C-alpha positions in Angstrom: 0.0 0.0 0.0 2.7 2.5 1.0 5.7 0.9 -0.8 8.3 3.6 -1.6 6.7 6.1 0.7 8.4 7.7 3.7 6.7 8.8 7.0 7.9 10.8 10.0 6.0 9.9 13.2 6.9 12.1 16.1 6.7 10.2 19.4 6.7 7.2 17.2 8.3 4.6 19.5 5.7 4.4 22.3 2.0 4.1 22.8 -0.2 5.4 19.9 2.9 6.5 18.0 4.4 3.0 18.1 1.2 1.5 16.8 1.2 4.0 13.9 4.8 3.2 13.1 4.1 -0.5 13.2 1.1 -0.2 11.0 2.8 1.9 8.4 5.8 -0.4 8.3 3.5 -3.4 7.9 2.0 -1.7 4.9 5.3 -1.1 3.2 6.3 2.4 4.3 9.7 3.4 5.5 9.2 5.2 8.9 11.4 7.6 10.8 10.2 7.5 14.4 11.0 10.4 16.6 11.6 10.3 20.3 12.8 12.7 23.0 13.8 10.4 25.8 14.1 6.7 26.6 16.9 5.9 24.1 17.2 2.3 25.2 13.5 1.5 24.8 13.5 3.3 21.4 16.4 1.2 20.3 14.7 -2.0 21.4 11.6 -1.0 19.5 13.6 -0.3 16.4 15.5 -3.6 16.7 12.3 -5.6 17.1 10.8 -3.9 14.1 13.9 -4.5 12.0 13.9 -8.2 13.0 10.5 -8.4 11.4 11.6 -6.8 8.2 10.5 -3.2 8.8 12.3 -0.3 7.2 12.6 2.3 10.0 14.9 4.6 11.8 14.8 6.4 15.1 15.7 10.0 15.6 16.2 11.7 19.0 15.0 15.3 19.3 12.6 17.7 20.9 9.7 19.0 18.8 9.7 22.1 20.9 13.2 22.9 19.6 13.2 24.3 16.1 16.8 23.2 15.4 16.0 19.6 16.4 13.0 19.6 14.0 15.1 20.8 11.1 17.9 18.4 12.0 15.6 15.4 12.1 14.0 16.3 8.8 17.5 16.5 7.2 18.5 13.2 8.7 15.4 11.6 7.1 16.1 13.2 3.7 19.7 12.0 3.9 18.6 8.4 4.7 15.4 8.0 2.7 15.5 10.8 0.2 11.9 12.1 0.6 9.1 12.7 3.1 5.6 11.8 2.0 3.8 11.7 5.4 4.1 13.6 8.7 2.2 12.3 11.7 2.5 14.8 14.6 1.9 12.5 17.6 4.3 13.7 20.2 2.7 15.0 23.4 3.1 15.4 27.1 0.9 16.1 30.1 1.5 18.1 33.3 -1.8 17.8 35.1 -2.8 20.4 37.7 -5.8 22.6 38.3 -5.4 26.1 37.0 -5.0 27.5 40.5 -2.0 25.2 41.1 -0.6 25.3 37.6 2.6 27.4 37.1 3.3 29.4 34.0 6.1 26.9 33.2 3.6 24.0 33.4 1.5 25.8 30.9 4.3 26.7 28.6 5.9 23.2 28.6 2.7 21.5 27.5 1.8 24.1 24.9 5.3 24.2 23.5 5.4 20.4 22.9 1.8 19.6 22.0 0.9 22.6 19.9 4.1 24.6 19.0 5.9 21.3 18.4 3.4 20.3 15.8 3.7 23.7 14.1 7.5 23.5 14.1 7.8 20.0 12.8 5.2 20.8 10.1 7.3 23.9 9.1 10.4 21.7 8.8 8.8 19.4 6.2 6.3 21.7 4.4 8.5 23.3 1.8 9.7 19.8 0.7 6.1 18.7 0.3 5.2 21.8 -1.6 8.1 21.3 -4.0 7.0 17.7 -4.6 3.4 18.7 -5.0 2.1 16.1 -2.6 1.9 15.2 1.1 -0.2 14.0 4.0 -0.1 15.6 7.4 -2.0 14.2 10.3 -2.2 15.7 13.8 -3.0 13.6 16.8 -5.2 15.7 19.0 -7.5 14.3 21.8 -11.1 14.2 23.0 -9.9 16.4 25.9 -9.4 19.2 23.3 -13.1 19.0 22.6 -14.5 18.4 26.1 -11.9 19.9 28.5 -11.0 18.1 31.7 -10.4 19.0 35.3 -6.7 19.4 35.9 -5.8 19.5 32.2 -6.3 23.1 31.1 -2.9 23.2 29.5 -3.4 19.8 27.7 -6.9 20.7 26.6 -5.8 24.1 25.2 -2.9 22.5 23.3 -5.0 19.8 21.8 -7.9 22.2 20.9 -5.3 24.5 19.3 -4.5 21.7 16.8 -8.0 21.9 15.4 -7.5 25.5 14.4 -4.0 24.8 13.1 -5.2 22.0 10.9 -8.1 23.9 9.4 -6.0 26.9 8.6 -3.2 24.8 7.1 -5.6 22.6 5.2 -7.0 25.8 3.5 -3.5 27.0 2.7 -2.5 23.7 1.2 -5.7 22.7 -0.6 -4.4 23.5 -4.0 -0.9 22.1 -3.5 -1.7 18.4 -3.3 -1.3 18.3 0.5 -4.0 17.2 2.9 -4.1 18.1 6.6 -6.3 16.3 9.0 -6.8 15.5 12.7 -7.4 12.3 14.6 -8.8 12.9 18.1 -8.4 9.7 20.3 -10.4 9.2 23.5 -9.0 7.2 26.4 -6.6 4.7 24.8 -4.8 1.8 26.6 -1.3 3.3 26.7 1.2 3.9 29.5 -0.1 7.4 29.9 -3.7 6.4 30.5 -3.0 3.2 32.4 -1.0 5.3 34.9 -4.3 6.8 36.0 -5.3 5.4 39.5 -7.5 2.4 39.1 -10.5 3.9 40.8 -10.3 7.0 38.7 -9.8 5.0 35.5 -12.9 2.9 36.3 -15.0 6.1 36.5 -13.6 7.2 33.1 -14.6 3.9 31.6 -18.1 4.2 33.1 -18.6 7.4 31.1 -17.6 5.8 27.8 -20.7 4.3 26.0 -18.7 1.3 24.8 -17.4 0.7 28.4 -13.8 0.1 27.4 -10.6 1.8 26.6 -9.6 2.1 23.0 -6.6 0.2 21.5 -3.7 2.0 19.9 -4.2 0.0 16.8 -7.7 1.4 16.4 -6.2 4.9 16.2 -3.5 3.8 13.9 -6.0 2.4 11.4 -7.7 5.8 11.0 -4.3 7.4 10.5 -3.5 4.8 7.8 -6.8 5.6 6.0 -6.0 9.3 6.0 -2.6 8.7 4.5 -3.9 6.6 1.6 -4.0 7.9 -1.9 -7.7 7.3 -1.9 -8.2 9.8 0.9 -7.1 12.7 -1.2 -10.5 14.5 -1.1 -10.5 14.6 2.8 -8.8 17.6 4.3 -9.4 19.9 7.3 -11.4 17.0 9.0 -11.5 15.7 12.5 -11.9 12.0 13.1 -12.9 11.0 16.6 -11.8 7.6 18.0 -13.4 7.7 21.4 -15.9 4.9 21.9 -18.7 7.5 21.8 -17.4 9.5 24.7 -18.0 12.7 22.7 -20.3 12.8 19.7 
């Protein structure tokens, strides 16, 4: 399906990002998976994928650092020669109520989750424009639509992606580049499973399907949006949340 195509997946070695990387590799793409920390686990993931025949590389860098974004893009071009897809998946949380949240707590989350997506997009955009084609997918969150107690910074950063995507989709509509958003709900990743058991049970009770999502269920939607056949879809939001927010 994606033979000869190259994807960059930020935060691509863990959780939802790892599932996206795995699914793209299984469908023939070469994938450059970004990570900011956890070098040993990133290397283990790469080695496991390579043992199964995947074509992938890992790249350490911070999406909130412009120089890192530009360097990673150059590394990918040097190794694979092109970039067809960008999946902006990297994200962090620093959960506190607004009254307890510091300005630094606010800035860190916005810098990674929102500004990081902007900066990584800037790094690849001219290349995509020159080639006359590209797919960009932002991984937002149901929290960007609903808000959540103790997550004002996270909610604001993920809501901001909706506006970024719609504006960029309009700007790129006649250049062969589509820009879309996938907004997962509560997915069974390390981040969600770290929630205390009692609190997680209350969350699941609010989900109409009464379960957490699987990372692969998000990855399948991303795969669909990257396909050639999805070329008439841009500026859209795809919710993957078990009916939590309709």
